[in-house]
N, C-alpha and C positions, 0 to 999 in steps of 0.2 A: 504494500500499500504506500503510495507516495503522497507528497503533500498537496497537490492538485486534487487528488481524489477526496481528501479531508476537506479542503477548502471549499469544493463543489458540493458536497455532503452538507456542510455547515450552510451554504448559501441556500441549497433546497430547503433545509429545514426552517430557516428564517422567513423564506417565503412562504411555506406552508403555515407557519404559525400566523403570519399576517393574514393570509386567506381563512384561516379558521376564526381569527378575531372578527376579520369583516362578516363572514357568513354568519357567525355567531351574534352579532349586533342585529344583522338583519333578522334572524330568527326570533331574537329576544324582542324585537319591535313588533313583529307580526303577532307573537304571543300576547305581547301586552295589549295590542288593539283589539284582539278578540276578547281578553279579560275586562276590558273597559266596556265593551258592547255588551257583554253578558251582565255587567253590573253598573247601568247607568248612573247610579247614585255615588259611585266610587270617585272621589276626586284626586286622590292620590295614594301612594303607598311608598315604602321604601325601607331600608335597613341601613347598619353600619357594617364596615368591613375594615379589618387592620390586622397587622402583625403587632402584638404586645411589645413593648420596649423592654421589659423585664418579667421573668416567669419563675422567680425563685431558684434559679440556678439551672432550670429546665430550658430545652431549646424552645426558643419563641417561634410559633408558627402562625401563619397567616389564617385567619378564620373570618367567615361571614355569618351575619345573625339572621340567616335566611328563615330558619325555624320560627322567629319571633318577629314578623315584619311589624312595622308601624303603619297605619292607614288612616284615612279621613274620609268620612261619608258627607253627602249633602245633609245638613242639619246638624252636625256634630261641631261642639265647641273646637275651634283651631286649636286650643291647647292640649287637648285630647290627643292629638297626633303624636306628642313626645310621650305619651304615656305608653307603657309596655303592655300590650293587651294580652289577654289570656281567656279563653273560653274553653268550657268543658265540652267532650263529645256530645254530652246530652242536651246541650244549650242550643235552641233552635230560635235565633233572632236574626233580624236583618243583619247586624254586626258580625255575628258568629258565622253566618253563612258567607258572607264575603271574605272574612278573615281565612276561613277555611279553604276558600276557593284560592285566594292569594297563595297561602301556604302550598297548596296542592300545585299551583302554577311554577312556584319557586323550586319545588322538588324535581323538576327538570334541569337543574343546574347544581354544580357542587361549587365549592371553594375555588378550585382551580379555575373553573369557568369564568365565576364572576371578577376573580382577579385579572384574568387576561382581559376581560371587557372593560372593566372600571376602574382598575389599578388598587393601590394599598393606601391605607389611612385615609379613608374618605367615607362619605354618608351619600347613598344613591338615592334618588328621590324622582319616583315616575309620576307623570301626569298622563292625561289623555293624549297630549301633544308634545310632550318633552321628556327626555330622561336628562336628569341634572346630576352632576358628580360634584361634591362640595368637598373640600378639605376637612378632616375629621380630627378633632384634638382629644387625645386620649391618654391615660396615665399608663 
């Protein structure tokens, strides 16, 4: 194996990663559109994702809070968006139905996927028309 082979393989891998990122963003956007169409009262949802700076000596690993997304519906107080929602499987309310639908949608993605799509140390906020990625401060 020579140097040229390795450089070509590295270039192909970078091109493949970029294609996966672009295709992933398109897939994510299409799936979001369907979610907002299914739940017209949904205004926005999102989560935080980051690598901790310190983990008591253990390896610091990236993670996204995909299992506990935040969300806001028409008629909800905007301040409730920053509350971490929790609904039991038995609860059947408009809020719990939408929250469970968002969680189900997010199961299509893992931590690696969303790190590639949105980056590290950020909050991802999705509305019907936009995907915003904001810097996220954490300890």
